[in-house]
N, C-alpha and C positions, 0 to 999 in steps of 0.2 A: 636542602636539609644539611644541618651542621653535623659533621662527623663526631662520634664519641671521642672524648679526650684521648683515650688510648689507641684510637684508630687514626688519629691525625698523623699524616706523614708515614703511614704504615703501608708496606707493600701488599697488604691484603686488598688494597684499593688499586684497580687496574690503571687508573690515571697516574698514580705514583710510580708504578712499574714503567709506564711509558716515559715518564720524565727521567727516570734513572737510565733507561735505555737510550734516550736521546743524548743525554750527557755523555754516556759511554761511547756512543757512535762518534761523537765529536772528538772525544779524548783519543780514541783509537786512530782516527783519521789524522789528527794533528801529530800524534806520536810517530806515525808512519812517515809523515813529511819530514820531521826532524831527524829520524833515523836515516832516511835517504840523503839528508844534507850533511851527515857526519863524514866529511871527506878530509883527507890530508890538507893541512894548512887552514882549515875552517876556524873561525873565531868562536870560542865558547860563548862569549857574551852575545854575539850576533845570533847564534843558534837559540839561546835562551829567549832573546827578544823576539825572534821569529815565532817560537812556540807560543809565547804570550799573545802576540799580535793575532795569530791564527785562532787561538782559543777564543779571544774576544770577538773576532769577526764571525766565527761559526756559531757561537752561542747567541750572538746578536740577531741571527736569522730566525731563531725559535720564538714562538708565541709573540709575534710582532704586535698583535692587536691588544694584548694584555699589558698595559703600561705599568701596572703595579707589580707584575711578576719580576722577581730578581733573577739574574742569570749572569754567567761570566766565568772567570777563573776561580777554581776551587783550591788549586794549589799551583803556584807559579812554576814555570819551567825551570828545572835545575839540570845541569850537566856536571856530574862529578866524575873526574877522570882518574883511572888507575887506583892509587891508594887513598884518594879522597873518598870518604864514605858517603856523605850526603850534603844536600842544601847549598851546593856551590852555584851561584848565579850572580856574577859580579856586576857592580854598579858601573856607570859610565866613567865615574871619577876614580875607579879602582883598576889595578893592573888586570889585563885580560890573559887568557890562556889560548894557545893555538894547538889544534889537534895534530898529532903526528901518526904516521903509519904504525899500526900495532897497539895504539892506545885503547884501553878498555874503558868505554864510556857508559855511564849509567844515566839514563834520561828519565826524569820523574816529573809528572804533571797531573793536573786534574781540572775538570770543568763541572759546573752545576747548572741545573735548570730548576728554578723555584726552590733553591736550597737543597735539592737532591743531588748528592755528590757522586761523581765517578772519577776515581784516581787510578793511575797506572804507572808502572816503572818497567823499563826494559834495558837490557845491556847489549851493546854492540862493540865489536872490535873493528877499529878503523882500517880500511883497506881490504876487508873481506879475506878470503883465503882460509886455509886450515888453521885452526887455533890449537896449540899444543902446550904442554908444560903447566906451570901453576895457573896460568890464565884459564886453560881448559878445565883444570880441576875445580876452580872456583865457579866457572860457568855451569858445568855439569851438576855440581852439588847444588847450586842455587836453583837450577831448573827442576831437579828431582825433588828438592824440598818444597818448591812451589806446587808441583804436581801432587805430592803426598798431602800437603796442607789442604788443597782443594777437595781431596777425598775424605778429609777428616772434619772439615767445617760443616757439620750437620747436626740437627737437633738430636739430643741424646748423648752426644760426645761432649767432652770438656776441653778447655783450652790447653791444659798441660800435656795432653796427648800430642798436640802439634809441637809444643816446646821440645819434648823428648825425641820425637821423630826427626825433627830438624837437626838436632845435635848428633843423632846417630848417622844420618846421611852425610853431614859435613865431615864427621870423623873418618868415614870410609874413603873420602877423597883427600884426607889429611889437611882439611881446612877447618876454619872456626866460624861459627855464626857470630856476627858482631854483637858483643855483650850488651844485654839490656834493651835492645831495640824492640819497640812495641808495634803491634798491629792493632788497629782500633775498630770498634763498632762504629758505623756511620749512622747519623740521624739527620733529620732535616735541619739545615743550617749549623750542623756540628760535625766537624771532621775528626774530633777526638772523643767519641762517645764513651759511655761508661765501661763497657766490657772491653778487655784487652787481652791480647796473646803476647807473651814475652818470649824472646829468644835468648838462649844462653845466659840465664840470669846468674849473677854473682850470688854468693851465700846470703848476703844482706838483702839483695833484691828478691830472692826466693822467699825469704821470711816475710817481706813487706807485701809482695805481689799476690793478689787474690787469684783463686781458681774460679773460672766461670763456666757455666753450661751454655751451650748454644741452643737457641730456640727458633722455631719456625717464624717467618716474617721479619727476621733481623737481617741487617746488611753489614758486611765487613769489608775493610780494606786489608787484605792479607799481604804483608810486606816481608820479604825474605832478603837478608843481606849476608853474604858469605864471603869471608876473606881468606886469601892464601897466607896471610900474615898472622898477627896475634889476635885479631878480632876485637881489639880494644880501641874505642873512639876517643881521640884527644882533640882539643881545640888548639889551633896553631895561630898563625898571624892573619888568616883570611877574615875579612870583615863580614859580620852578620848582615844579611840583606833581606832576609825573610822573617816576617813577624806576623802575629795574630792578636786580635783584640781578646781580652779575657772578660770575665763577668764581674770583675772587681770594680769598685768605685772609689774615687779619691778626688779632692779638689786640687787640681794642678796649679802650681804657683806661677810658672812662666807662660807668657803669652804665646810663644812659638809652640810650646808643648800643647797648650789648649787648642790652638788652631789645628795642629797636626792631628790630635786625637779626634777632633770633630770631623776633619776631612776623611780620616780612616773609616769612621762610622758610616759616613755618607757614601764613600766610594767602594768600600770593600765589605762593610758589615762584619759578620763574624768569621769571614773566610781569611785564610792566610794570604799575605800579599808581599810583593817585593817593593821596597821603597823607591826603586828605580822607576816604578810605574806611577809615581806621584808627580804632580806638575813640577814641583821645585825640589829636586833631589837634595840640594844643599840644605834647604830649610828643613826637609824631612829628617835628615841625618841629625840636625840639632834637636828637633822636636821629639824624636823618639827616645832620647836618653832619659829624661825625667819619667816618661811613661813606663819605660822598662823598670826603672828603679822603684817606682810605686806599684809595680805589678799590674798595670792597666793593659800593658802590651807584653806579649810573651815572645822571646826570640827563638828562632830555629838555628841552633849552632851549626857551623860548618865543621864537620868532624873528619879526622884523618887517622888512618892506620899507619904503621911504620912505612917509611920510604922503601920502594922496591916491591911492596906487596900489591896484590890485585884484589879489588872488591867487586863482586857481581851482585846485581839486585834484580829481583822480579817482584812486582807488586800487581795484584789484581783486585777488582771489586767483585764481590759475590753476593747474590740475593739468595737467602735461604727460603726457597719456595716449598710449598707442601709436597711437591713431587721430587724434591732434591735440590742440591745447590746449583745455582745458575750463574756461571761466570760471565760477566759482561764486558770486562776490559782485558787487554793483553794481546800481544802479537804472537804468531807462531814461532816456535823454537826450532831451528834447523840443526838437528843432531849430526848431520853428515859433515858439518863444518867444524865440529868440536871433537878432538881426539885426546881423551885422557887415558893414561896408562893405569889408572885406578878404577875400581868398580865397586858397586854395592853388592854385598854378599848376604845381607840380612834377609832371611827367607820371608819373614812376616811383612817387611816393608815392600819387598819385591812383589809379594802376593797382592798387597794393597795397591801398588802402582799398576798392576795388570787389570784391576777392576775399572769399569767405565766411570768417568767423571760426569758424563752427560745423563741427566735424568731420563730422557727419552730412550737413549741407546740402552741404558740399563734395563728399562722395561722390556724392550725388544729382546734383549739377550735372555732375560728371565723367562719370557714367553717361549723362546726357542728352546731354552734348557728344559722347561717344563714339558714341552712337546716331545723332545728327545727322550726325556725320562719316561714319559707315558709309553712311547713306542718301544723303548728298551724293556720296560717291565712287561709289556704285552708279549714281546718276543721271548722274554725269559720266563713267562708264566708257567709253561709245562715243567721246566726244570725245577722251578721252585716247589711245585706240587710234589715231585718225586723226592726232592731233598727233604721235604717235611715228613715224609712217611718213615 
């Protein structure tokens, strides 16, 4: 039976949920491997390549019999270190970075099964040990923002509640959310869905950016980026390596551009890709230029905050199920390793953070609370009668 148009790719369908969860399991597994490999003197490029290789291998094991089903990388592995905000994943022909003790590393990646996307980002400090100072401030703020966002992404709420809460938490840690960064709704074969959550918008962005309501059966990639610096992303001299096909059309003039565009369609479809993962990196670098100029291919800029600042990132994928938000990607955060001398005082947000993010746990708590309330009222019944007289 053919699904209704509005049901296609909807998590109301159990098989769709299964595909999301499979993609998430792979993403979490590979993220953990890359986190464990973030050691002193490790090559950033090699770690990015390791992530992409493992995502490809693991997704290749799913639905082997269904030859038509697409699967693979939904977002290429990026390792953005210290003040680099995002999208750093160098080509073989570009200068590499080597990790040093104390570096703060943001790892960003994603996988998809049949176009159902699970993305994740996690921050680690190389060398382990206790993290203090501005690094700890950015880490704690990003973690708490992520936890608060998870509790606010639910039907009936709207996107700007998350925007405002993220700003308040960052301020408590004397940090800044990176200006204008967007979290997107995820749809089948689309990583940048229609509804978005903006963080720290400028006045102009606030005027342009719509407010959205969350609805049941939607999926979101909630992305939090917090900086100990200015929170302003600037392009520097790092080459863009990650791109994505747009829906635009244009008759390309150059043969290399046409060949490149055709290969992108066949190899990556609508998913973001790193041109390092194409057969001929040199040809790809030539072919991409006209495609970007004519808006057939969209670049993901490598952004930097000011030197000496630290940017922390947590991104998770969440399914808005009828019984509550269901977070499917992300690794645990070890609070015992992070010591900030700043703390959150906002009563309302602290109360929000104390609530359970798990739909099942919330139900159990509610039942326990109801039971306690019944017992309490039974025990208190005689006094109530006398009080009423």
